[in-house]
C-alpha positions as CSV (number, residue, x, y, z in Angstrom):
1,M,-10.2,32.8,18.4
2,K,-10.3,30.0,20.9
3,K,-7.1,27.9,21.3
4,L,-7.0,24.6,23.2
5,T,-3.6,23.2,24.3
6,F,-3.3,19.8,25.9
7,L,-0.5,20.2,28.4
8,G,-0.8,16.6,29.4
9,T,-3.1,13.7,28.9
10,G,-1.6,11.1,31.2
11,H,-3.4,9.0,33.7
12,G,-3.0,8.3,37.5
13,M,-0.2,5.8,37.1
14,P,2.0,7.0,34.2
15,I,5.4,5.6,33.4
16,A,7.3,8.9,33.3
17,S,5.3,11.7,34.9
18,S,1.7,12.8,35.5
19,C,0.2,15.9,33.9
20,S,-3.5,15.8,33.4
21,C,-4.3,19.4,32.3
22,V,-5.7,21.4,29.4
23,F,-5.2,25.2,28.7
24,L,-7.9,27.1,27.0
25,E,-7.3,30.6,25.6
26,E,-9.6,33.1,23.9
27,N,-8.8,36.7,23.3
28,N,-7.4,38.1,26.6
29,N,-8.8,35.3,28.8
30,N,-7.5,31.9,29.7
31,L,-8.5,28.9,31.8
32,L,-6.3,26.0,33.0
33,F,-8.3,22.8,33.6
34,D,-6.5,20.9,36.4
35,T,-2.9,21.4,37.3
36,G,-1.2,18.1,36.7
37,G,0.7,15.9,39.1
38,G,3.7,18.0,40.0
39,H,6.6,20.2,38.8
40,D,6.2,18.8,35.3
41,I,3.4,21.4,34.7
42,L,6.0,24.1,34.4
43,V,7.9,22.1,31.8
44,R,4.6,21.5,29.9
45,F,3.9,25.3,29.9
46,T,7.4,25.9,28.5
47,Q,7.1,23.2,25.8
48,A,3.8,24.8,24.7
49,N,5.3,28.3,24.7
50,K,2.9,29.4,27.4
51,K,3.5,31.4,30.5
52,P,2.0,30.2,33.8
53,T,2.3,33.7,35.2
54,L,-0.4,34.9,32.8
55,L,-3.0,32.6,34.2
56,K,-6.3,34.2,34.9
57,N,-8.5,31.2,35.8
58,I,-7.9,27.7,37.1
59,F,-10.5,25.0,37.4
60,I,-9.6,21.9,39.5
61,S,-12.0,19.1,38.9
62,H,-11.1,16.9,41.9
63,Y,-8.3,16.2,44.4
64,D,-6.6,13.2,42.9
65,S,-2.8,13.8,42.9
66,D,-2.5,13.8,39.1
67,H,-5.0,16.8,39.0
68,I,-3.9,18.8,42.0
69,L,-0.2,18.6,42.8
70,G,0.9,20.9,40.0
71,F,-0.8,23.7,41.9
72,I,2.3,24.1,44.2
73,P,4.7,24.9,41.4
74,I,2.2,27.2,39.7
75,V,1.8,29.1,43.0
76,R,5.6,29.3,43.4
77,A,6.0,30.5,39.8
78,L,3.3,33.2,40.3
79,H,5.0,34.4,43.4
80,R,8.5,34.4,42.0
81,W,7.9,35.6,38.4
82,N,4.8,37.8,38.8
83,P,4.7,39.0,42.4
84,R,2.3,41.9,41.7
85,P,-0.3,40.7,39.1
86,T,-2.8,43.3,37.9
87,E,-5.8,41.1,38.7
88,K,-6.7,38.2,40.9
89,I,-6.4,34.7,39.7
90,K,-9.7,32.9,40.1
91,I,-9.6,29.3,41.3
92,F,-12.8,27.3,40.7
93,C,-13.0,24.1,42.8
94,S,-15.2,22.2,45.3
95,S,-14.9,22.7,49.0
96,D,-13.1,19.3,49.2
97,V,-10.4,20.5,46.7
98,K,-10.0,23.7,48.7
99,K,-9.5,21.8,51.9
100,S,-6.9,19.6,50.1
101,L,-5.0,22.6,48.8
102,D,-5.0,24.2,52.3
103,S,-3.6,21.0,53.8
104,M,-1.1,20.5,51.1
105,F,0.4,23.9,51.5
106,E,0.2,23.7,55.3
107,Y,2.4,20.6,55.4
108,V,4.5,20.8,52.2
109,A,4.9,24.4,51.0
110,Q,3.7,26.8,53.7
111,K,6.2,29.6,52.8
112,H,4.9,29.7,49.3
113,W,1.2,29.8,50.3
114,K,1.0,33.0,52.4
115,P,2.5,35.4,49.9
116,V,-0.1,34.6,47.2
117,Q,-3.2,34.7,49.3
118,D,-4.0,38.3,48.1
119,V,-3.8,37.3,44.5
120,L,-5.9,34.1,44.6
121,E,-9.7,34.3,44.6
122,F,-11.4,31.0,45.4
123,K,-14.8,30.3,43.9
124,I,-16.3,27.3,45.6
125,I,-18.6,25.4,43.3
126,K,-21.0,22.6,43.8
127,D,-22.2,19.8,41.5
128,G,-24.5,21.3,38.8
129,E,-23.6,24.9,39.3
130,T,-22.3,27.1,36.5
131,H,-20.1,30.2,36.9
132,K,-19.2,32.8,34.4
133,T,-15.7,34.1,33.8
134,G,-15.1,36.5,31.0
135,D,-17.4,35.4,28.1
136,W,-17.4,31.7,29.3
137,N,-20.0,29.8,31.3
């Protein structure tokens, strides 16, 4: 059964915090659409009774701060709470998003980036392309 959880539906200039992301689950597969705007993503996972350490796929639509900044706390959680995952986490994004992530970690959270390199698998996508993960296109 498919289950869709809205972890946040804010916008770029929210009053309290920014968390633009949706979590899709089906059987033993899951996909996080965008990562929100910061550490609030971990609070949202907890409120929804979900575990970010069980993530299998992440799709980042674009590099606006309210869609990308939550990637840092997710990576920190993965490293701290699940240091030896059984499978790689696939990150679907454009080359521009990948460059932004690399820069973000280089300047802000370098010590958290290196330890997870072996467990992240980046899938660079272009406009109009489709990719399959599990039973999903």
